[in-house]
RONUKE-995836 format. One record per atom (N, C-alpha, C): x negated, y negated, z negated. Coordinates in steps of 0.02 Angstrom, whole numbers, padded with zeros to 5 digits, always signed. Layout:
N
XYZ ...
***
This chain:
316
+00688-00933+01986 +00668-00869+02015 +00694-00865+02086 +00651-00843+02131 +00671-00832+02201 +00690-00758+02210 +00744-00746+02247 +00770-00678+02255 +00788-00666+02328 +00761-00612+02358 +00781-00592+02425 +00792-00516+02424 +00834-00491+02469 +00848-00419+02471 +00874-00400+02540 +00874-00335+02553 +00904-00308+02614 +00919-00235+02605 +00963-00208+02646 +00977-00136+02647 +00991-00115+02718 +00958-00062+02741 +00965-00039+02811 +00980+00035+02813 +01017+00056+02863 +01040+00125+02868 +00986+00173+02893 +00934+00147+02927 +00883+00190+02957 +00914+00230+03014 +00896+00294+03019 +00924+00336+03073 +00978+00383+03046 +01000+00372+02984 +01052+00414+02955 +01121+00393+02980 +01171+00435+02965 +01239+00421+02986 +01274+00372+02940 +01253+00368+02878 +01283+00320+02831 +01230+00296+02782 +01243+00240+02751 +01194+00209+02705 +01215+00225+02634 +01175+00266+02599 +01190+00284+02530 +01154+00240+02480 +01114+00192+02505 +01082+00143+02461 +01133+00089+02443 +01126+00061+02383 +01169+00005+02365 +01132-00042+02318 +01140-00107+02330 +01107-00160+02291 +01161-00203+02258 +01151-00220+02195 +01195-00266+02160 +01152-00310+02115 +01165-00375+02115 +01124-00422+02075 +01168-00473+02040 +01143-00498+01985 +01171-00557+01952 +01113-00604+01938 +01123-00654+01896 +01070-00703+01885 +01007-00673+01855 +01015-00625+01809 +00957-00598+01773 +00955-00522+01771 +01000-00489+01808 +01001-00416+01811 +01003-00395+01884 +00961-00346+01902 +00953-00326+01972 +00953-00250+01975 +00994-00222+02019 +00999-00149+02023 +00994-00126+02096 +00962-00069+02104 +00956-00037+02169 +00964+00038+02159 +01011+00068+02195 +01025+00139+02188 +01024+00173+02256 +01003+00237+02256 +00999+00277+02316 +01038+00342+02304 +01094+00350+02338 +01139+00406+02326 +01108+00473+02344 +01123+00523+02303 +01100+00592+02315 +01158+00638+02298 +01150+00702+02313 +01199+00750+02289 +01252+00767+02341 +01316+00767+02319 +01372+00792+02359 +01375+00765+02430 +01407+00801+02475 +01411+00783+02545 +01447+00717+02553 +01413+00669+02584 +01441+00603+02599 +01470+00568+02537 +01445+00585+02477 +01470+00553+02417 +01416+00512+02381 +01355+00515+02407 +01301+00478+02375 +01315+00403+02373 +01347+00378+02426 +01361+00306+02428 +01413+00286+02375 +01456+00334+02356 +01506+00321+02303 +01471+00314+02236 +01425+00360+02222 +01389+00359+02158 +01344+00297+02153 +01308+00281+02206 +01261+00225+02203 +01298+00159+02192 +01354+00149+02226 +01394+00088+02216 +01422+00086+02145 +01448+00142+02122 +01479+00145+02056 +01428+00125+02002 +01369+00154+02004 +01318+00141+01953 +01292+00069+01957 +01275+00046+02017 +01247-00021+02024 +01298-00074+02002 +01360-00067+02025 +01412-00116+02006 +01427-00113+01932 +01426-00053+01903 +01442-00045+01832 +01390-00081+01788 +01327-00077+01806 +01275-00111+01767 +01285-00186+01769 +01300-00213+01828 +01312-00285+01833 +01374-00304+01792 +01426-00264+01797 +01488-00279+01760 +01476-00278+01685 +01440-00229+01660 +01429-00222+01588 +01382-00276+01560 +01343-00308+01602 +01296-00359+01578 +01321-00430+01589 +01378-00437+01623 +01406-00503+01634 +01423-00536+01568 +01400-00597+01559 +01416-00635+01498 +01376-00616+01437 +01332-00567+01443 +01291-00547+01386 +01231-00594+01380 +01218-00620+01320 +01161-00664+01310 +01097-00626+01321 +01050-00656+01357 +00987-00622+01373 +00946-00603+01312 +00958-00638+01257 +00922-00621+01195 +00943-00553+01168 +01000-00528+01193 +01025-00462+01170 +00993-00405+01209 +00959-00420+01264 +00929-00366+01304 +00874-00331+01264 +00877-00265+01263 +00825-00225+01230 +00823-00157+01263 +00770-00120+01253 +00764-00053+01283 +00820-00007+01258 +00836-00010+01194 +00889+00031+01166 +00956+00014+01197 +00969-00050+01204 +01032-00074+01233 +01039-00052+01306 +00985-00058+01344 +00986-00036+01414 +01000+00039+01419 +00967+00077+01377 +00977+00150+01378 +01049+00167+01362 +01078+00133+01315 +01148+00146+01296 +01196+00131+01353 +01183+00077+01390 +01225+00058+01447 +01221+00112+01501 +01162+00137+01514 +01153+00188+01566 +01189+00253+01547 +01186+00272+01483 +01222+00331+01459 +01297+00321+01466 +01322+00262+01448 +01394+00247+01455 +01417+00254+01527 +01376+00229+01573 +01396+00231+01643 +01398+00303+01669 +01351+00345+01646 +01353+00415+01666 +01416+00450+01638 +01435+00433+01577 +01497+00460+01549 +01558+00439+01590 +01558+00376+01610 +01614+00350+01651 +01616+00385+01719 +01557+00397+01747 +01554+00431+01811 +01583+00502+01806 +01568+00536+01752 +01595+00603+01741 +01671+00601+01730 +01694+00551+01693 +01766+00546+01681 +01805+00532+01746 +01771+00499+01793 +01805+00483+01857 +01822+00546+01896 +01790+00602+01880 +01804+00665+01915 +01874+00691+01902 +01904+00671+01847 +01973+00693+01834 +02021+00665+01886 +02005+00606+01913 +02047+00575+01964 +02027+00598+02034 +01961+00607+02045 +01937+00628+02112 +01889+00687+02102 +01915+00747+02093 +01872+00805+02081 +01825+00821+02139 +01841+00799+02200 +01797+00811+02257 +01730+00777+02251 +01725+00729+02204 +01662+00693+02195 +01613+00731+02150 +01632+00790+02128 +01588+00830+02086 +01520+00840+02120 +01467+00829+02082 +01399+00841+02108 +01366+00780+02138 +01405+00728+02153 +01373+00669+02182 +01327+00637+02130 +01278+00601+02154 +01231+00571+02108 +01193+00515+02140 +01150+00484+02101 +01111+00428+02126 +01048+00418+02085 +00998+00389+02116 +00940+00364+02080 +00959+00296+02051 +00914+00268+02012 +00927+00201+01984 +00862+00163+01974 +00861+00101+01998 +00811+00052+01977 +00850-00007+01948 +00832-00029+01890 +00866-00086+01860 +00815-00130+01824 +00820-00195+01835 +00775-00244+01804 +00818-00293+01765 +00800-00303+01701 +00837-00347+01656 +00788-00401+01632 +00799-00463+01652 +00754-00518+01634 +00780-00549+01569 +00749-00533+01513 +00767-00561+01449 +00730-00627+01438 +00735-00655+01378 +00703-00720+01365 +00628-00716+01363 +00601-00663+01331 +00529-00657+01323 +00501-00590+01345 +00538-00554+01387 +00514-00491+01415 +00558-00471+01474 +00532-00427+01515 +00570-00399+01571 +00573-00324+01561 +00634-00297+01560 +00644-00225+01551 +00652-00192+01619 +00614-00139+01630 +00612-00105+01695 +00634-00033+01685 +00694-00017+01709 +00723+00050+01697 +00729+00087+01763 +00712+00152+01762 +00721+00190+01824 +00735+00263+01810 +00772+00293+01856 +00787+00365+01857 +00781+00388+01930 +00743+00440+01942 +00737+00466+02010 +00675+00441+02046 +00679+00437+02113 +00620+00418+02152 +00627+00351+02187 +00677+00311+02170 +00675+00241+02190 +00624+00208+02144 +00592+00156+02167 +00532+00133+02131 +00534+00058+02115 +00502+00041+02060 +00493-00028+02039 +00418-00044+02038 +00400-00099+02069 +00331-00125+02067 +00330-00192+02031 +00279-00202+01990 +00263-00268+01964 +00196-00288+01993 +00193-00347+02024 +00133-00367+02060 +00110-00436+02037 +00045-00442+02022 +00015-00506+02006 -00033-00524+02061 -00009-00561+02112 -00050-00575+02172 -00116-00609+02157 -00117-00656+02109 -00179-00693+02095 -00233-00647+02067 -00214-00594+02033 -00262-00547+02006 -00269-00485+02049 -00228-00481+02102 -00226-00424+02147 -00221-00358+02108 -00174-00357+02062 -00161-00296+02024 -00087-00282+02023 -00070-00218+02012 +00001-00199+02013 +00013-00139+01968 +00076-00128+01954 +00100-00069+01918 +00161-00043+01955 +00173+00022+01954 +00237+00046+01980 +00263+00103+01937 +00328+00112+01938 +00360+00166+01901 +00338+00233+01928 +00341+00284+01887 +00322+00352+01908 +00385+00390+01929 +00385+00415+01990 +00444+00449+02017 +00461+00511+01977 +00525+00523+01970 +00550+00587+01943 +00563+00633+02002 +00511+00665+02025 +00517+00707+02085 +00467+00765+02080 +00480+00816+02120 +00436+00874+02122 +00367+00855+02148 +00366+00814+02200 +00302+00793+02230 +00261+00752+02180 +00294+00708+02143 +00258+00668+02093 +00225+00713+02041 +00260+00765+02020 +00232+00812+01972 +00172+00850+02001 +00178+00868+02065 +00122+00903+02098 +00061+00857+02105 +00074+00793+02119 +00019+00744+02124 -00015+00735+02057 +00025+00728+02004 -00003+00716+01938 -00044+00776+01913 -00024+00835+01934 -00061+00895+01913 -00121+00910+01957 -00129+00871+02012 -00186+00880+02056 -00179+00936+02106 -00119+00964+02112 -00108+01020+02158 -00108+00996+02231 -00082+00935+02242 -00083+00905+02310 -00112+00835+02305 -00132+00807+02363 -00157+00739+02365 -00105+00693+02398 -00122+00629+02403 -00074+00579+02429 -00053+00595+02501 -00100+00616+02542 -00084+00631+02611 -00038+00691+02616 -00051+00742+02577 -00009+00802+02577 +00061+00787+02551 +00066+00739+02506 +00131+00721+02477 +00178+00693+02530 +00150+00657+02579 +00192+00625+02630 +00230+00675+02672 +00202+00734+02682 +00234+00783+02726 +00256+00846+02688 +00253+00845+02623 +00270+00904+02584 +00343+00924+02595 +00355+00989+02598 +00423+01014+02612 +00473+00995+02558 +00449+00980+02498 +00494+00964+02442 +00490+00890+02423 +00468+00848+02471 +00458+00777+02455 +00523+00740+02439 +00580+00766+02459 +00644+00733+02444 +00679+00763+02383 +00646+00808+02348 +00677+00841+02290 +00661+00801+02227 +00714+00774+02196 +00703+00737+02134 +00721+00780+02074 +00690+00764+02018 +00699+00804+01958 +00743+00769+01906 +00765+00708+01920 +00809+00672+01875 +00854+00626+01915 +00918+00623+01898 +00965+00579+01932 +01024+00567+01887 +01063+00515+01903 +01128+00505+01871 +01178+00544+01912 +01209+00595+01882 +01251+00641+01919 +01320+00649+01889 +01369+00662+01932 +01437+00677+01911 +01443+00753+01901 +01411+00777+01847 +01413+00848+01829 +01420+00851+01753 +01482+00855+01728 +01494+00849+01656 +01455+00898+01613 +01441+00957+01637 +01408+01008+01596 +01333+00995+01589 +01306+00950+01631 +01234+00937+01630 +01218+00881+01581 +01162+00887+01546 +01142+00835+01498 +01132+00769+01534 +01154+00716+01501 +01148+00649+01529 +01074+00631+01538 +01057+00602+01596 +00988+00583+01610 +00970+00518+01574 +00911+00518+01544 +00885+00457+01513 +00839+00421+01562 +00840+00356+01558 +00796+00316+01601 +00727+00309+01568 +00676+00304+01609 +00611+00281+01586 +00614+00205+01585 +00597+00175+01529 +00601+00102+01523 +00532+00074+01505 +00507+00031+01547 +00443-00003+01536 +00457-00077+01522 +00408-00110+01490 +00419-00179+01468 +00362-00224+01493 +00381-00277+01527 +00333-00328+01549 +00338-00387+01501 +00283-00405+01469 +00284-00456+01416 +00251-00522+01435 +00221-00524+01494 +00190-00586+01517 +00209-00599+01589 +00238-00657+01602 +00258-00675+01670 +00230-00744+01686 +00197-00749+01744 +00168-00812+01767 +00197-00832+01834 +00190-00895+01850 +00212-00920+01915 +00181-00879+01972 +00223-00854+02017 +00198-00815+02074 +00200-00740+02064 +00211-00717+02002 +00217-00645+01991 +00278-00617+02027 +00273-00555+02049 +00326-00524+02089 +00352-00460+02057 +00416-00446+02068 +00444-00379+02055 +00476-00356+02120 +00457-00296+02141 +00482-00267+02203 +00516-00201+02186 +00578-00194+02206 +00617-00133+02195 +00634-00104+02263 +00628-00037+02271 +00642-00008+02336 +00666+00064+02331 +00704+00085+02381 +00723+00155+02387 +00665+00192+02421 +00668+00259+02419 +00611+00298+02445 +00602+00291+02520 +00653+00266+02556 +00645+00255+02628 +00590+00205+02644 +00580+00156+02600 +00525+00107+02610 +00458+00142+02604 +00455+00191+02559 +00391+00226+02547 +00374+00275+02603 +00421+00288+02648 +00404+00327+02708 +00357+00288+02753 +00364+00221+02751 +00325+00179+02797 +00261+00152+02765 +00257+00153+02699 +00201+00121+02665 +00168+00166+02613 +00102+00161+02607 +00069+00185+02546 +00064+00125+02498 +00047+00139+02436 +00046+00086+02385 +00001+00028+02405 -00060+00044+02427 -00109-00008+02441 -00085-00056+02496 -00059-00029+02551 -00036-00071+02606 +00025-00113+02586 +00070-00081+02549 +00131-00117+02528 +00113-00175+02482 +00072-00162+02432 +00054-00214+02383 +00011-00267+02416 -00031-00247+02463 -00073-00295+02498 -00030-00346+02535 +00024-00322+02567 +00071-00367+02601 +00104-00414+02550 +00125-00386+02494 +00159-00427+02443 +00111-00476+02409 +00047-00462+02410 -00003-00507+02379 -00025-00564+02424 -00001-00565+02486 -00021-00617+02533 +00010-00684+02512 -00030-00727+02481 -00005-00790+02454 +00009-00842+02508 -00008-00827+02570 +00008-00874+02625 +00079-00865+02651 +00113-00813+02628 +00181-00798+02652 +00233-00812+02599 +00290-00841+02619 +00347-00847+02575 +00378-00778+02565 +00417-00771+02511 +00442-00703+02496 +00491-00678+02549 +00528-00723+02581 +00574-00699+02633 +00535-00671+02693 +00476-00699+02707 +00434-00675+02761 +00403-00607+02743 +00381-00601+02680 +00353-00537+02657 +00404-00481+02665 +00466-00494+02643 +00517-00442+02646 +00536-00428+02719 +00535-00479+02761 +00550-00468+02831 +00498-00423+02865 +00434-00433+02848 +00381-00390+02875 +00390-00318+02853 +00408-00309+02789 +00419-00241+02763 +00478-00209+02797 +00531-00246+02805 +00591-00220+02838 +00576-00199+02910 +00540-00241+02947 +00525-00226+03017 +00484-00162+03023 +00435-00153+02979 +00395-00092+02983 +00438-00031+02966 +00481-00038+02916 +00524+00018+02897 +00572+00036+02954 +00597-00014+02989 +00643-00002+03045 +00610+00039+03099 +00545+00030+03107 +00510+00067+03160 +00482+00134+03137 +00477+00145+03072 +00445+00206+03046 +00492+00251+03007 +00534+00222+02965 +00574+00262+02917 +00635+00293+02951 +00649+00355+02934 +00709+00389+02957 +00765+00383+02905 +00747+00375+02843 +00796+00371+02788 +00824+00301+02782 +00879+00294+02744 +00901+00227+02723 +00842+00193+02688 +00836+00128+02697 +00783+00092+02661 +00809+00024+02639 +00797+00010+02575 +00824-00051+02544 +00773-00078+02494 +00776-00144+02482 +00728-00174+02437 +00755-00239+02408 +00731-00254+02348 +00742-00319+02316 +00674-00347+02298 +00662-00411+02313 +00599-00443+02295 +00613-00505+02254 +00584-00508+02194 +00591-00564+02148 +00524-00600+02141 +00525-00666+02143 +00465-00705+02130 +00478-00753+02073 +00437-00749+02021 +00446-00793+01963 +00415-00861+01978 +00447-00913+01951 +00424-00982+01961 +00403-01012+01894 +00384-01076+01896 +00358-01109+01835 +00406-01103+01776 +00470-01114+01789 +00520-01114+01734 +00531-01044+01705 +00508-00993+01740 +00519-00924+01717 +00462-00897+01674 +00409-00935+01667 +00349-00909+01635 +00359-00897+01560 +00328-00843+01535 +00325-00832+01464 +00266-00785+01449 +00244-00785+01387 +00190-00741+01365 +00207-00717+01295 +00239-00660+01290 +00260-00633+01226 +00200-00611+01185 +00209-00610+01119 +00156-00586+01075 +00148-00510+01080 +00200-00477+01103 +00197-00404+01110 +00155-00384+01170 +00126-00324+01167 +00088-00297+01222 +00134-00259+01270 +00120-00264+01335 +00160-00224+01382 +00136-00152+01380 +00176-00108+01410 +00156-00038+01413 +00145-00015+01485 +00116-00061+01524 +00105-00047+01595 +00032-00030+01608 +00021+00021+01648 -00047+00040+01669 -00062+00007+01736 -00102-00045+01734 -00114-00085+01794 -00163-00051+01841 -00152-00062+01905 -00196-00036+01958 -00221-00096+01998 -00286-00097+02012 -00314-00153+02051 -00321-00132+02124 -00303-00178+02168 -00311-00166+02240 -00385-00161+02257 -00404-00119+02305 -00474-00118+02328 -00495-00187+02352 -00558-00205+02338 -00583-00271+02356 -00594-00274+02431 -00572-00329+02461 -00585-00340+02533 -00653-00373+02541 -00692-00351+02589 -00757-00383+02603 -00746-00452+02631 -00780-00502+02604 -00778-00568+02634 -00838-00576+02681 -00846-00636+02710 -00898-00648+02760 -00968-00636+02732 -00979-00659+02669 -01045-00651+02639 -01061-00577+02629 -01013-00540+02606 -01025-00469+02596 -01039-00434+02661 -01003-00453+02714 -01016-00424+02780 -01086-00440+02805 -01109-00501+02791 -01176-00522+02813 -01229-00480+02778 -01219-00470+02712 -01267-00429+02674 -01268-00358+02701 -01208-00332+02715 -01203-00263+02739 -01238-00254+02805 -01238-00307+02846 -01267-00301+02913 -01342-00289+02912 -01376-00308+02857 -01449-00300+02855 -01470-00237+02818 -01421-00200+02792 -01438-00139+02756 -01441-00080+02803 -01482-00030+02787 -01483+00031+02828 -01414+00065+02826 -01398+00100+02880 -01333+00133+02885 -01321+00181+02828 -01374+00215+02806 -01365+00265+02753 -01341+00233+02688 -01368+00173+02672 -01346+00138+02611 -01275+00114+02618 -01258+00085+02676 -01189+00062+02687 -01140+00119+02683 -01161+00177+02709 -01116+00235+02707 -01105+00257+02635 -01158+00256+02595 -01152+00276+02525 -01104+00229+02488 -01112+00162+02499 -01070+00113+02465 -00997+00121+02488 -00987+00133+02553 -00920+00143+02579 -00888+00205+02548 -00929+00257+02541 -00903+00320+02512 -00882+00309+02440 -00922+00271+02403 -00905+00256+02333 -00840+00218+02330 -00831+00169+02375 -00770+00130+02375 -00709+00171+02389 -00716+00221+02434 -00659+00264+02450 -00640+00309+02392 -00690+00330+02354 -00677+00376+02299 -00648+00341+02238 -00654+00276+02234 -00629+00241+02175 -00592+00177+02194 -00526+00180+02192 -00486+00121+02209 -00495+00066+02157 -00519+00084+02098 -00525+00035+02045 -00594+00002+02043 -00637+00019+02092 -00703-00013+02094 -00695-00088+02106 -00718-00129+02060 -00706-00201+02067 -00763-00236+02103 -00751-00300+02115 -00798-00338+02157 -00866-00345+02124 -00867-00352+02058 -00931-00361+02023 -00976-00301+02034 -00948-00242+02028 -00987-00181+02037 -01012-00175+02109 -00967-00194+02156 -00987-00190+02227 -01047-00236+02241 -01042-00298+02215 -01096-00346+02226 -01161-00319+02195 -01155-00289+02137 -01214-00260+02104 -01246-00206+02147 -01205-00165+02178 -01232-00112+02221 -01269-00141+02281 -01239-00191+02312 -01272-00224+02369 -01337-00257+02347 -01335-00291+02290 -01396-00324+02265 -01451-00274+02251 -01434-00219+02220 -01483-00166+02206 -01513-00140+02271 -01471-00130+02322 -01495-00105+02386 -01545-00153+02418 -01529-00218+02414 -01574-00268+02444 -01641-00270+02407 -01637-00267+02340 -01699-00268+02300 -01741-00205+02314 -01707-00149+02323 -01742-00087+02338 -01778-00091+02405 -01744-00120+02455 -01775-00129+02521 -01834-00176+02517 -01825-00231+02478 -01880-00279+02470 -01941-00246+02437 -01927-00205+02387 -01981-00169+02353 -02019-00123+02401 -01983-00086+02442 -02014-00040+02490 -02055-00080+02541 -02028-00136+02563 -02063-00178+02612 -02129-00205+02585 -02127-00231+02522 -02187-00257+02490 -02239-00201+02481 -02215-00143+02462 -02261-00085+02452 -02296-00068+02517 -02259-00068+02572 -02288-00052+02637 -02337-00105+02660 -02320-00170+02646 -02366-00224+02665 -02432-00220+02627 -02429-00201+02563 -02490-00196+02523 -02536-00141+02550 -02505-00089+02577 -02544-00034+02605 -02577-00056+02670 
***
């Protein structure tokens, strides 16, 4: 497995993001909560996960086990307040990836995000943010563009917090059951998402002409020029020795990238009337899941329709 990562402060005064990794466990946390204490919480949680998984056989990894570890760490965070009461209220998001023998467990709390990308199929999945904006998007109250500038875009609805009276947060845990050579897992704090929408980010990660260190460097450079928040990321690429195909089904809802027009498609489009091209373009914009087969069918139908009209006019 290839692994690259980075963490940058952005335009903030301190970096509350923290990354910790071991051979088969990867964590990324983004501090929230108390004044200048987010970095304490993010480091505590990320390091604790790595510490608790050291020496554990990967065959022991399970969703139940991961959830129990996260609950334990939140209890420990609360107990630490007896020594440092000023840390009350500090908190952090969590992204954690556990690579077991025949599955990958993907756990998250908050608005830091995990992506699974299959470049050869140009499809991806990502975790659903625990945030006010995510809830507004899901309910259809706002759209993607409005979400970027919404006044409550930084308000999360779930976090690991040092607040003993509050119920312990549970992680959402998804399971990846099939891994092939070239598959990617990308973990990032919300600062990366200031610079990218899903389509552009995944399109960069799907570029098979680039090594993973180059992909991450391009993402970092764009974030440095656009993002005001801390921004951090981990990128994993699976290799031949990492492949597996479990009998179990995954619970991921895959999204397909919009199809890019190739030279042949552009040539066909050039002979169509503008009105037909505009209709096809409009259809493509309204449905990100429109696949290449349907697009080709639409173009073919348009050409046949034009041919039919031409023959009819010639007969007259």
